[in-house]
Every structure is written in C-alpha cells, then in structure tokens.
C-alpha positions as CSV (number, residue, x, y, z in Angstrom):
1,X,-13.6,-22.8,-18.3
2,X,-16.8,-20.9,-17.7
3,X,-17.2,-22.7,-14.4
4,X,-13.7,-21.8,-13.2
5,X,-14.2,-18.2,-14.0
6,X,-17.6,-18.2,-12.3
7,X,-16.0,-19.8,-9.2
8,X,-13.2,-17.2,-9.2
9,X,-15.8,-14.4,-9.3
10,X,-17.8,-16.1,-6.6
11,X,-14.7,-16.2,-4.3
12,X,-13.9,-12.5,-5.1
13,X,-17.4,-11.5,-4.3
14,X,-17.8,-13.7,-1.2
15,X,-17.3,-12.5,2.4
16,X,-14.3,-14.8,3.0
17,X,-11.3,-13.3,4.7
18,X,-8.9,-11.9,2.2
19,X,-6.0,-13.3,4.1
20,X,-7.4,-16.9,3.4
21,X,-7.6,-16.2,-0.2
22,X,-4.0,-14.8,-0.2
23,X,-2.8,-17.9,1.7
24,X,-4.4,-20.0,-1.1
25,X,-2.7,-18.0,-3.8
26,X,0.8,-18.4,-2.1
27,X,0.4,-22.1,-1.4
28,X,-0.8,-22.6,-5.0
29,X,2.2,-20.7,-6.3
30,X,4.6,-22.6,-4.0
31,X,3.4,-26.0,-4.9
32,X,3.0,-25.2,-8.6
33,X,6.6,-23.9,-8.8
34,X,8.1,-26.8,-6.9
35,X,9.2,-29.6,-9.2
36,X,8.7,-33.2,-8.6
37,X,8.1,-34.7,-5.3
38,X,10.1,-33.7,-2.3
39,X,9.7,-33.3,1.4
40,X,9.2,-29.7,1.1
41,X,6.2,-30.3,-1.1
42,X,4.7,-32.6,1.4
43,X,5.2,-30.2,4.1
44,X,3.4,-27.5,1.9
45,X,0.4,-30.0,1.4
46,X,0.2,-30.3,5.3
47,X,0.3,-26.6,5.7
48,X,-2.6,-26.1,3.2
49,X,-4.6,-28.6,5.4
50,X,-3.7,-26.8,8.5
51,X,-4.3,-23.2,7.6
52,X,-7.7,-22.0,6.4
53,X,-6.7,-21.5,2.8
54,X,-9.4,-21.7,0.3
55,X,-9.1,-24.9,-1.5
56,X,-10.8,-23.9,-4.7
57,X,-8.4,-21.0,-5.3
58,X,-5.5,-23.1,-4.1
59,X,-6.2,-25.7,-6.8
60,X,-6.8,-23.0,-9.5
61,X,-3.4,-21.2,-8.8
62,X,-1.7,-24.5,-8.4
63,X,-2.7,-25.5,-11.9
64,X,-1.8,-22.2,-13.3
65,X,1.7,-22.3,-11.8
66,X,2.3,-25.9,-12.8
67,X,2.1,-24.4,-16.4
68,X,4.2,-21.4,-15.6
69,X,6.9,-23.4,-14.0
70,X,7.7,-25.2,-17.2
71,X,8.4,-21.8,-18.8
72,X,10.5,-20.6,-15.8
73,X,12.4,-23.8,-15.3
74,X,15.6,-22.7,-16.9
75,X,15.6,-19.5,-14.7
76,X,14.8,-21.5,-11.6
77,X,17.6,-23.9,-12.5
78,X,20.0,-21.1,-12.8
79,X,19.1,-19.6,-9.6
80,X,19.5,-22.9,-7.7
81,X,22.7,-23.6,-9.6
82,X,24.2,-20.2,-8.5
83,X,23.1,-20.7,-4.9
84,X,24.6,-24.4,-4.8
85,X,27.9,-23.5,-6.5
86,X,28.4,-20.3,-4.5
87,X,31.8,-20.8,-2.8
88,X,30.6,-18.9,0.4
89,X,27.9,-21.3,0.9
90,X,29.8,-24.5,0.1
91,X,30.4,-25.2,3.7
92,X,26.6,-25.0,4.6
93,X,25.7,-27.2,1.8
94,X,28.4,-29.8,2.7
95,X,27.1,-29.8,6.4
96,X,23.5,-30.3,5.3
97,X,24.2,-33.1,2.9
98,X,25.5,-35.1,5.8
99,X,22.1,-35.3,7.4
100,X,19.6,-37.8,6.1
101,X,16.9,-35.2,6.7
102,X,18.2,-32.7,4.3
103,X,18.9,-35.5,1.7
104,X,15.1,-36.2,1.7
105,X,14.3,-32.5,0.9
106,X,16.3,-32.7,-2.3
107,X,17.8,-29.3,-1.7
108,X,20.9,-30.3,-3.7
109,X,18.9,-30.4,-6.9
110,X,19.4,-27.2,-8.6
111,X,15.7,-26.9,-9.8
112,X,14.4,-27.7,-6.2
113,X,16.8,-25.1,-4.8
114,X,15.9,-22.4,-7.4
115,X,12.3,-22.9,-6.8
116,X,12.5,-22.9,-3.1
117,X,14.5,-19.7,-3.1
118,X,12.1,-18.0,-5.5
119,X,9.1,-19.1,-3.4
120,X,10.8,-17.7,-0.3
121,X,11.4,-14.4,-2.1
122,X,7.9,-14.3,-3.6
123,X,5.8,-15.3,-0.7
124,X,5.5,-12.1,1.3
125,X,4.9,-9.7,-1.8
126,X,2.4,-12.1,-3.3
127,X,0.5,-12.5,0.0
128,X,0.3,-8.7,0.5
129,X,-0.6,-7.9,-3.2
130,X,-3.3,-10.5,-3.1
131,X,-4.9,-9.1,0.1
132,X,-4.6,-5.5,-1.4
133,X,-6.2,-6.8,-4.7
134,X,-9.1,-8.5,-3.0
135,X,-9.8,-5.4,-0.8
136,X,-9.6,-3.1,-3.7
137,X,-11.9,-5.3,-5.9
138,X,-14.5,-5.6,-3.1
139,X,-14.3,-1.9,-2.3
140,X,-14.2,-0.3,-5.7
141,X,-14.3,-2.6,-8.7
142,X,-17.3,-4.8,-7.7
143,X,-19.7,-1.9,-7.0
144,X,-18.4,-0.1,-10.2
145,X,-19.0,-3.0,-12.5
146,X,-22.4,-3.8,-11.1
147,X,-23.7,-0.4,-12.4
148,X,-23.1,-1.4,-16.0
149,X,-26.0,-2.3,-18.2
150,X,-24.2,-5.3,-19.6
151,X,-23.7,-6.7,-16.1
152,X,-27.4,-6.3,-15.4
153,X,-28.2,-8.1,-18.5
154,X,-25.7,-10.8,-17.7
155,X,-27.5,-11.4,-14.4
156,X,-30.3,-12.9,-16.5
157,X,-28.1,-15.1,-18.4
158,X,-27.1,-18.8,-18.1
159,X,-23.7,-17.8,-16.8
160,X,-25.1,-15.8,-13.9
161,X,-27.4,-18.9,-13.0
162,X,-24.3,-21.0,-13.1
163,X,-22.4,-18.5,-11.0
164,X,-25.2,-18.2,-8.4
165,X,-25.5,-22.0,-8.2
166,X,-21.9,-22.5,-7.3
167,X,-20.8,-22.9,-3.6
168,X,-17.5,-21.2,-2.9
C-alpha cells in the first residue's frame, strides 16, 4: 500500500502531461465499471495502448473502480434497464440486435448498457476535473506542502527513499 501511495505521489509530482494522467483516470474508470468481457472492453484496452495514458495510474484507477462497480451495480443495472425498456428507443435496439457486430458488444445486457451510459456521461467531467486537480496540485499544493517541517523530516525517512527510487 505504501508503494502504491508513493507511486501516486511520484506521478503527481512528475512533469508528465496532465492530459495523459487524465486519460489514464478515464480509461481506468471505464474499464473498472464495465462488467464482464465485451467487445467494448477490448476496444478500451486497445485505446489505452494507442493513447499515451499513464499505465501505472490506469492500473491503480482500474483496480479502484472494479471495487466501486460492485457497490454501484444495482444503479448501473437500473440505468441500463431503463434505457433498454424505453419505448421510444425500442426501434433502435431492435435494429441493432439484427447485426452480429452489435450482438458481440453485449449492449442488450442491462448492466453493460448502464455502465456504458454512465461512462459516456462521466468521461468529459472526470477528464476535465483530473486535469484541473493535477494543475492545482502542482501549482499550489505541492509547494505549500513542501514547506512543512514534517515533510522535510519525511524526506529523510524510508518512505521518501522508496518514493525517490520508484520510476513513474
């Protein structure tokens, strides 16, 4: 746990582009919320490899949201169920289910549909908030925290040596 925290601090203190860190958070959220294995999940994994998302942060957020997804599964199911049983969308779903491609996406599973809709709604706000958080942290919090005596004492500790030894 200490190593994970040290890696997270190292990422926040690094000079890596905040948008790359934000992409890692968004992809981690998306893959963490997506239940089971579907074509959408495979597509997200490919995008993680294509874009310059930080893999350390991606894996950390993915693990976090795998746990969060179990808590929110009933709500995600309800969102998906409401979308799939909405009479105004019945023609759309009926047309999509005729295609083999859309069958592979498992869109007709209420949990997959609910997770997909939630991911689409959360993507932009999470991306923008993560960039804002990283910039605010680097601009204000990092310098403010380094002034404390306890931080200066920690820099001589085993934790700091572990932190310095990690490659972000």
